[in-house]
C-alpha positions in Angstrom: 189.5 147.5 207.3 190.0 144.1 205.7 187.1 142.2 204.3 186.6 138.5 204.5 185.6 136.2 201.8 182.5 134.4 202.9 183.3 131.3 200.9 186.8 130.7 202.2 187.0 132.9 205.3 190.2 134.5 204.1 190.7 138.2 204.6 191.2 140.3 201.5 193.5 143.3 201.8 192.0 146.7 201.1 192.2 147.9 197.5 192.2 144.4 196.1 189.0 143.5 194.3 187.1 140.3 195.2 186.4 137.9 192.3 182.8 139.0 192.3 183.9 142.6 191.8 186.9 142.0 189.5 185.3 144.2 186.8 185.4 147.9 187.1 182.0 149.5 187.1 182.0 152.3 184.7 179.3 155.0 184.5 176.4 154.4 182.2 177.3 157.3 180.0 180.8 155.8 179.4 179.4 152.4 178.5 176.9 154.0 176.3 179.6 156.0 174.5 181.6 152.8 174.0 178.5 151.2 172.5 177.9 154.1 170.2 181.6 154.1 169.1 181.7 150.4 168.3 178.4 150.5 166.6 179.4 153.5 164.5 182.7 151.8 163.5 181.0 148.5 162.7 178.2 150.2 160.8 180.7 152.2 158.8 182.5 149.0 157.8 179.2 147.2 157.1 177.9 150.2 155.0 181.0 150.4 152.9 181.1 146.7 152.3 177.4 146.6 151.6 177.6 149.5 149.1 180.5 147.9 147.2 178.8 144.5 147.3 175.6 146.0 146.0 177.4 147.7 143.2 179.2 144.5 142.2 175.9 142.5 142.5 174.0 145.0 140.4 176.7 144.9 137.9 176.7 141.1 137.7 172.9 141.1 137.4 173.1 143.0 134.2 175.1 140.2 132.5 172.2 137.7 132.4 171.3 138.4 128.7 174.9 137.4 127.7 174.8 134.0 129.5 171.3 133.3 128.1 172.3 134.2 124.5 175.8 132.8 124.2 176.3 130.6 127.3 179.2 130.9 129.7 181.6 128.8 127.7 180.5 130.2 124.4 181.1 133.8 125.6 184.5 133.1 127.2 185.8 131.2 124.1 184.1 133.2 121.4 186.7 134.7 118.9 184.5 137.3 117.3 183.1 140.6 118.4 180.6 141.6 115.7 177.8 143.8 116.9 175.8 144.1 113.7 176.8 141.3 111.3 175.4 141.2 107.7 173.5 138.1 108.5 172.3 136.6 111.8 172.5 138.0 115.3 175.4 139.7 117.1 178.5 137.5 117.8 180.1 138.6 121.0 183.0 136.6 122.4 185.5 137.5 125.2 188.5 135.5 124.0 190.2 138.3 122.0 190.1 140.6 124.9 191.2 138.0 127.5 194.1 137.2 125.2 195.0 140.8 124.7 194.9 141.4 128.5 197.2 138.4 129.2 199.5 139.2 126.2 200.1 142.8 127.1 200.5 142.0 130.8 203.0 139.2 130.0 205.1 141.5 127.9 205.0 144.1 130.6 206.1 141.7 133.3 208.9 140.3 131.1 210.3 143.8 130.8 209.4 145.3 134.2 210.4 142.4 136.5 214.2 142.2 135.7 214.4 146.0 135.8 212.6 146.1 139.1 214.9 143.5 140.6 218.0 145.3 139.3 216.8 148.7 140.6 215.9 147.3 144.0 219.4 145.6 144.2 221.0 148.9 143.2 219.2 150.9 145.8 219.9 148.4 148.6 223.3 147.0 147.8 225.3 148.2 144.8 224.9 152.0 144.7 226.8 154.3 147.1 224.6 155.2 150.0 224.1 158.9 149.0 222.7 157.8 145.6 220.4 155.1 146.9 217.7 157.4 148.3 218.0 159.8 145.3 217.5 157.0 142.7 214.7 155.4 144.7 212.9 158.8 144.9 213.3 159.4 141.2 211.8 156.0 140.4 209.0 156.6 142.9 208.0 159.7 141.0 206.7 157.4 138.2 204.0 156.2 140.6 202.5 159.7 140.7 202.0 159.9 136.9 198.4 159.1 135.9 197.7 156.5 133.3 196.1 158.9 130.9 199.5 160.8 130.9 201.4 157.6 130.1 198.9 156.9 127.3 199.1 160.4 125.9 202.9 160.3 126.0 202.9 156.9 124.3 200.7 158.1 121.4 202.5 161.3 120.8 206.2 160.4 121.6 206.7 156.6 122.0 204.8 155.4 118.9 206.7 157.5 116.4 210.0 156.7 118.1 209.5 152.9 118.5 207.7 152.0 115.2 211.0 152.0 113.1 212.5 149.5 115.6 209.4 147.3 115.5 209.4 147.4 111.7 213.1 146.2 111.8 212.0 143.3 114.0 209.2 142.4 111.6 211.7 142.4 108.7 214.6 140.7 110.5 213.0 138.0 112.6 216.1 135.8 112.6 218.4 138.5 113.9 216.0 139.5 116.6 215.5 135.9 117.7 219.3 135.5 117.8 219.7 138.6 120.0 216.8 137.5 122.3 218.5 134.1 122.6 221.8 135.6 123.6 220.1 137.8 126.2 218.2 134.8 127.7 221.3 132.7 127.6 223.1 135.3 129.7 220.2 135.5 132.1 220.3 131.7 132.4 224.0 131.8 133.4 223.3 134.5 136.0 220.0 133.1 137.3 219.5 131.1 140.5 216.7 128.9 141.7 215.5 125.4 140.9 212.7 126.6 138.7 214.0 129.8 137.0 217.2 128.4 135.5 215.5 125.3 133.9 212.7 127.5 132.6 215.1 129.9 131.0 217.2 127.1 129.6 214.1 125.5 128.0 213.1 128.9 126.5 216.6 129.3 125.0 216.4 125.7 123.6 213.1 126.5 122.0 214.4 129.7 120.4 217.4 127.8 119.0 215.1 125.2 117.5 213.0 127.9 115.9 216.0 129.5 114.3 217.3 126.1 113.1 213.9 125.4 111.4 214.0 128.9 109.8 217.5 128.3 108.5 216.7 124.9 107.1 213.5 126.1 105.4 211.1 124.0 107.5 209.7 127.2 109.0 209.1 130.3 107.0 210.0 133.8 108.2 208.6 136.1 109.4 207.5 134.2 112.5 203.7 134.7 113.0 204.0 136.4 116.4 206.6 138.9 114.9 205.2 139.7 111.4 204.0 143.0 110.1 202.6 145.3 109.1 203.4 147.6 112.1 200.7 150.1 112.7 200.3 152.9 115.2 199.4 150.7 118.1 200.5 147.1 118.9 200.7 144.6 121.7 204.4 145.2 122.0 204.0 149.0 122.4 201.2 148.5 124.9 203.4 146.1 126.9 206.2 148.6 127.0 203.9 151.3 128.3 202.5 148.9 130.9 206.1 148.0 132.0 206.9 151.6 132.6 203.7 152.0 134.6 204.1 149.0 136.9 207.9 149.5 137.4 207.6 151.7 140.5 205.1 149.3 142.1 207.2 146.2 141.8 210.4 148.0 142.5 209.1 149.4 145.8 207.8 146.1 147.0 211.0 144.2 146.0 213.1 146.9 147.7 211.2 146.4 150.9 211.6 142.7 150.7 215.4 143.0 150.2 215.5 145.3 153.2 214.3 142.4 155.4 217.4 140.3 154.6 219.5 140.2 157.9 222.7 142.2 157.5 224.6 139.5 159.4 223.6 137.0 156.7 225.0 139.3 154.0 228.2 140.0 156.0 228.7 136.3 156.6 228.7 135.6 152.8 231.1 138.5 152.2 233.4 137.3 155.0 233.6 133.9 153.4 235.0 135.4 150.3 231.9 135.9 148.2 231.6 138.8 145.8 228.7 141.2 146.1 226.9 139.4 143.3 227.5 136.0 144.8 226.2 137.3 148.2 223.0 138.5 146.4 222.7 135.3 144.5 223.1 132.9 147.4 221.8 135.0 150.4 219.4 137.7 149.4 217.5 136.2 146.5 216.7 132.8 148.1 215.5 134.7 151.2 213.3 137.0 149.2 212.0 134.6 146.6 208.4 134.5 147.7 208.3 138.3 148.2 209.6 138.8 144.6 206.9 136.4 143.3 204.3 138.3 145.3 205.5 141.6 144.0 205.3 140.2 140.5 201.7 139.1 141.0 200.8 142.5 142.3 202.3 144.1 139.3 200.6 141.7 137.0 197.2 142.5 138.6 197.9 146.2 138.1 198.8 145.6 134.5 195.7 143.6 133.8 193.4 146.3 135.2 195.0 149.2 133.3 192.5 150.9 131.0 193.2 154.4 129.6 196.8 153.9 128.5 195.9 150.7 126.6 192.8 152.3 125.1 195.0 155.1 123.8 197.9 152.9 122.6 196.2 149.6 121.5 192.6 150.5 120.5 189.8 147.9 120.3 190.6 145.6 117.4 189.9 141.9 118.3 193.1 139.9 117.5 193.5 136.4 118.9 196.9 134.8 118.7 197.9 137.4 116.0 201.2 139.2 115.7 202.5 141.0 118.7 203.5 143.8 116.4 199.9 144.3 115.3 196.8 145.9 116.8 194.6 144.3 119.4 192.4 145.0 122.4 192.2 144.4 126.1 189.1 143.8 128.3 189.5 147.1 130.2 190.2 149.1 127.0 187.2 147.9 125.0 185.0 148.6 128.0 186.2 152.2 128.2 185.9 152.8 124.4 182.5 151.1 123.7 180.4 151.5 126.9 179.1 155.0 126.1 177.4 154.0 122.9 176.5 150.4 123.6 173.1 148.9 123.1 171.5 146.5 125.6 173.1 143.3 124.6 176.5 144.9 123.9 176.4 146.7 127.3 175.6 143.3 128.9 178.6 141.8 127.1 180.9 144.6 128.2 179.6 144.2 131.8 180.4 140.5 131.6 183.9 141.4 130.4 184.2 143.6 133.5 183.2 140.7 135.8 185.7 138.4 134.1 188.4 141.0 134.5 187.5 141.5 138.1 187.7 137.8 138.9 191.0 137.5 137.1 192.6 140.4 139.0 191.0 139.2 142.3 192.6 135.8 142.0 196.0 137.3 141.1 196.0 139.9 143.8 194.8 137.4 146.4 197.7 135.1 145.4 200.1 138.0 145.6 199.1 139.1 149.1 199.3 135.5 150.3 202.9 135.3 149.0 203.9 138.7 150.3 202.5 138.0 153.8 204.1 134.5 153.8 207.4 136.2 153.0 206.9 138.7 155.9 206.0 135.9 158.3 209.0 133.8 157.2 211.3 136.8 157.8 209.8 137.4 161.3 210.1 133.7 162.1 213.7 133.6 161.0 214.5 136.7 163.0 212.8 135.3 166.1 214.7 132.1 165.7 217.8 133.8 167.0 218.8 132.5 170.5 217.5 134.6 173.3 218.6 132.5 176.2 221.8 133.9 177.8 223.5 130.5 177.8 222.6 130.0 174.2 223.8 133.5 173.3 227.1 132.8 175.0 227.4 129.5 173.2 226.6 131.2 169.9 229.3 133.9 170.6 231.8 131.2 171.4 230.9 129.3 168.2 231.2 132.5 166.3 234.6 133.2 167.8 235.7 129.7 167.0 234.5 130.0 163.4 236.1 133.4 162.9 239.4 132.5 164.3 240.8 130.7 161.2 239.3 133.3 158.8 241.9 133.0 156.1 241.4 129.3 155.7 237.6 129.7 155.6 237.9 132.4 152.9 240.2 130.1 150.9 237.9 127.2 151.3 234.8 129.3 150.5 236.4 130.7 147.5 237.3 127.3 146.2 233.8 125.9 146.7 232.2 128.8 144.9 234.1 128.5 141.7 237.4 126.9 140.6 238.7 129.9 138.7 238.6 133.3 140.4 238.7 135.2 137.1 235.4 133.7 136.0 233.8 134.7 139.3 235.1 138.3 138.9 233.8 138.3 135.3 230.4 137.1 136.3 230.1 139.6 139.1 231.3 142.4 136.8 228.7 141.5 134.2 226.0 141.3 136.8 226.8 144.7 138.3 226.9 146.2 134.8 223.5 144.8 134.0 222.2 146.3 137.3 223.5 149.7 136.4 221.9 149.3 133.0 218.6 148.5 134.7 218.8 151.7 136.7 219.5 153.8 133.6 216.7 152.1 131.6 214.2 152.5 134.4 215.0 156.2 134.8 215.1 156.9 131.0 211.2 156.9 130.5 210.7 159.2 133.4 213.3 161.6 132.2 211.9 161.6 128.6 208.4 162.0 129.9 209.1 164.9 132.2 211.2 166.7 129.6 208.5 166.4 127.0 205.8 167.5 129.4 207.7 170.5 130.6 208.9 171.5 127.1 205.5 171.2 125.5 203.3 172.2 128.4 205.0 175.5 129.2 204.3 176.8 125.7 200.6 177.2 126.4 200.7 178.2 130.0 199.4 181.7 130.9 197.0 183.5 133.1 194.0 182.7 130.9 195.0 179.0 130.8 194.0 178.7 134.5 190.8 180.8 134.4 189.1 180.2 131.0 187.0 177.2 129.9 188.2 174.6 127.5 187.7 175.3 123.8 184.9 173.9 121.7 187.0 174.0 118.5 190.1 171.9 118.8 191.7 174.0 116.0 191.4 177.2 117.9 192.7 176.8 121.5 194.4 180.2 121.9 192.9 182.2 124.8 191.1 179.2 126.2 192.0 177.3 129.4 191.3 174.5 131.9 189.6 176.6 134.7 186.4 174.5 134.5 188.4 171.3 134.6 190.3 172.4 137.6 187.1 173.3 139.5 185.6 170.0 138.4 188.6 168.0 139.5 188.5 169.7 142.9 184.8 168.9 143.3 185.1 165.3 142.2 188.0 164.6 144.5 186.2 166.5 147.3 183.2 164.2 147.0 185.5 161.2 147.0 187.4 162.2 150.1 184.1 163.1 151.9 182.9 159.5 151.3 186.1 157.5 151.4 188.1 159.1 154.3 185.6 158.8 157.2 184.4 155.4 156.1 187.9 154.2 155.6 189.2 155.4 158.9 186.2 154.0 160.8 186.5 150.7 159.0 190.2 150.4 159.9 189.3 151.2 163.6 186.6 148.4 163.4 189.2 145.9 162.0 191.6 146.9 164.8 189.0 146.6 167.5 187.8 143.2 166.2 191.4 141.9 165.9 192.0 142.8 169.6 189.0 140.8 170.8 190.0 137.4 169.5 187.7 134.5 168.7 185.0 135.0 166.1 185.3 138.8 166.2 188.9 138.4 165.0 187.7 136.2 162.2 185.2 138.8 161.2 188.0 141.4 161.1 190.1 139.1 158.9 187.1 138.7 156.6 186.7 142.5 156.3 190.5 142.9 155.7 190.3 140.3 152.9 187.4 142.1 151.3 189.5 145.3 151.4 192.4 143.5 149.8 190.0 142.3 147.0 188.9 145.9 146.5 192.5 147.0 146.2 192.9 144.8 143.2 189.6 146.0 141.6 190.3 147.7 138.2 189.1 151.3 138.2 187.1 150.7 135.1 185.0 148.1 137.0 184.3 150.7 139.7 183.2 153.2 137.0 181.0 150.7 135.3 179.3 149.7 138.5 178.5 153.4 139.3 177.3 153.9 135.7 174.9 150.9 136.0 173.7 151.7 139.5 173.4 155.5 139.3 173.7 157.0 135.9 171.4 154.6 134.1 168.8 154.7 136.8 168.9 158.4 137.2 169.3 158.8 133.4 171.8 161.6 134.2 175.6 161.9 134.2 176.6 163.7 137.4 179.5 164.8 139.5 178.1 162.7 142.4 178.3 159.5 140.3 181.9 160.3 139.4 182.8 161.1 143.0 181.3 157.9 144.2 183.3 155.9 141.6 186.5 157.7 142.8 185.6 157.0 146.4 185.4 153.3 145.6 189.0 153.6 144.3 190.1 155.5 147.3 188.4 153.5 150.1 190.6 150.4 150.2 193.8 152.6 150.0 192.7 154.6 153.0 191.6 151.5 155.0 194.8 149.6 154.3 197.0 152.6 155.1 195.2 153.4 158.3 195.1 149.8 159.4 198.8 149.4 158.9 199.7 152.4 161.0 197.2 151.5 163.7 199.0 148.2 164.0 202.2 150.0 164.6 200.8 151.8 167.7 202.5 150.1 170.7 200.0 147.8 172.4 201.3 149.0 175.8 199.8 152.4 175.2 196.4 151.0 174.4 196.5 148.6 177.3 197.7 151.3 179.7 194.8 153.6 178.8 192.2 150.8 179.2 193.8 149.8 182.5 193.4 153.3 183.8 189.7 153.0 183.1 189.5 155.0 179.8 186.7 153.8 177.6 187.4 152.4 174.2 186.3 155.5 172.3 188.5 157.7 174.4 191.4 155.3 173.9 190.9 155.4 170.2 190.4 159.2 170.0 193.2 160.2 172.4 195.8 157.4 172.1 195.5 155.5 168.8 194.4 158.1 166.3 197.0 160.7 167.4 199.8 158.2 167.2 198.7 157.0 163.8 197.7 160.4 162.4 200.8 160.9 160.2 200.3 157.6 158.5 196.5 158.2 158.1 197.1 161.6 156.5 199.8 160.2 154.2 197.5 157.3 153.1 194.6 159.6 152.5 196.7 162.1 150.5 198.2 159.3 148.4 194.7 157.9 147.8 193.6 161.4 146.8 196.5 161.6 144.3 195.5 158.3 142.8 191.9 159.4 142.4 192.8 162.8 140.9 194.6 161.0 138.0 191.8 158.5 137.3 190.1 158.7 133.9 188.3 155.5 133.3 185.7 155.8 136.1 184.8 159.3 134.9 184.2 158.5 131.2 180.7 157.2 131.9 179.9 158.8 135.2 180.7 162.5 135.2 181.1 162.6 131.4 182.7 166.1 131.2 181.4 169.6 130.7 182.7 172.4 128.5 181.6 175.1 130.9 181.9 175.8 134.7 179.6 173.7 136.8 179.3 173.2 140.5 176.1 171.2 140.6 176.7 167.7 142.0 173.9 166.3 139.9 175.1 167.6 136.5 177.9 166.5 134.3 181.2 168.1 135.3 184.7 168.6 133.7 187.9 167.1 135.0 191.6 167.3 133.9 192.0 163.6 133.0 188.8 163.7 130.9 190.1 166.9 129.1 193.4 165.2 128.2 191.5 162.1 127.0 189.2 164.1 124.8 191.9 166.2 123.2 194.0 163.1 122.5 191.4 160.6 121.4 188.0 162.2 120.5 189.7 165.1 118.7 193.3 165.3 117.7 194.9 168.3 116.0 198.2 170.0 116.5 196.5 172.7 118.6 194.6 170.2 120.7 197.8 168.2 121.4 199.5 171.4 122.6 196.5 172.1 124.8 196.6 168.6 126.2 200.4 169.0 127.0 199.6 172.0 129.1 196.8 170.2 130.9 199.1 167.2 131.5 201.8 169.5 133.1 199.2 170.9 135.5 197.8 167.5 136.4 201.3 166.0 137.1 202.2 169.0 139.1 199.0 168.7 141.1 199.5 165.1 141.9 203.2 165.5 142.8 202.1 168.4 145.1 199.6 166.1 146.9 202.4 163.4 147.3 204.8 166.1 148.6 202.2 167.5 151.0 201.5 164.0 152.4 205.2 163.4 153.2 205.7 166.9 154.6 202.6 166.7 156.8 203.7 163.4 158.2 207.2 164.7 158.9 205.9 167.9 160.5 203.5 166.0 162.8 206.3 163.6 163.8 208.8 166.4 164.3 206.3 168.3 166.5 205.8 165.3 168.7 209.5 164.8 169.2 209.8 168.5 170.1 
């Protein structure tokens, strides 16, 4: 029976809700469950943010003695780091470590960025299709190698191998500068862009001027930045190690950016007679420029926050504007090496260094994410700019047919406009493709050498006792001992980290997703939480370890597995949040809206629709975050400390594989301890690679089961 609307006197058909009853009335229990779900998600996000904010605040609060003693400007520009001078008080300045951080990072980027672009181009354009995935997979394996392994490999293998070459550079400055000038001149001829080519040309002109002054006697060789003596560690070696470490990060991002270039744009350039290099030069690189810059900034932020590899290779010798072939120090490295035995003022100065490092990496990572997102938005806008109207599409097809009709003339015209001599174009493309192939070989060489050394040296100490016995107390007598306590400790530390980071991270990502779906001020709150997570992604692990040390270890006056697990959870949390958030965004909105339209509450929609659809990505992100945490050393140096015996107590010091490698490489170093460290390195790499493999297989199995 039809009802009538009293206001208008119009009959309302049955089954159609009146305006006053437009909302479905759900049972009280359902509304209560939704409230509990939203409150739990919001509370988890708030608790995680509050915990990290408290740790950062408590860390910053410990720096007040530094500002009171030296002042902000005095500390930032101080060139000395003397804890106990013969006369007067301590002189602690941050400039040597800021300079060391920037110098090593700049060297790393100068090496890694061209290699990353070359490898990304090879795996998207130049290599045969069967080889693209294989090469990309091999390069990605580098991302699974912990920093302590890179540092150990650099000390044992790279330093003895590279020092003769560095000594030659120190003795033959002029020849090295001539070689560098030739390389940069070639890069200038091949480069594109209104900024890069003039910058390279200006650098070449400066190098030519320096060589001219040396030849005329106005400037004496060796050049200050390239003079000896060459010692066991140097800025140059540290930069090379950092370049190998950040190579997979920048390569992966640039490869994804190149993949967004429309194929019709590439095919159009080739159809007009362009060579493959000219197509890359005039179509792909201009399209991807902001993404390449963003990837470079992300790699730079990763390099600036690196700790253990630089502590192993570079040491902690203050060196401002000294030779790049000499020793030095970085902010993260000196924090790792000196925190454990620091007095009150020195600890405050090291904490201030951590805050400075955090601010620097936060700015760089924030800039990188803005550039990457702008590139993604530009790509989407360009794709959406294609005509969707049928008449427009017909006109476009007609225009395309008209343009493609005189194809030979267009090819000839395009070829003439690109370069007057075809031979020069072929030569330029051939040189470019040769350099790209060289980039692939150079990028894969460190991985091959590293894996060969690890397997060759690590297998010599493997045996049944190696996995069950405890680590040796005497580094000269390692036979019969093992890493059993370190394996148990690593499992406990990562277990604590996963127990904290995984639920908080997943609930935080759900909170961000729910807030973004509401619009208005809730969406702005979700964006703010996402920005905070992005800031945490760029936080150096040494800062997380120092925060846990100041907030837990010092107050409890006890190193513990819980403190180490919390520090690792801080490292894992933003990775889990960002991975879960990205896959939740990929869940079709129609599925969510259909569930809500059928009367399902929000918690049921999230539990039965969104989480199952995003489960493969969430598991993959959690496993990758776990792999990252398992290889971390810096946060554990002054939280869990290490233990020579088996321990399962969360409130006692505990052993870990990265700590064991660090100890047997830095604290004590004998031929026997190095062999022992090689075995531990092999086990650690195998464990992390296994976690990465499990993440990928789990995701594939879940997706395959759904298709079945």
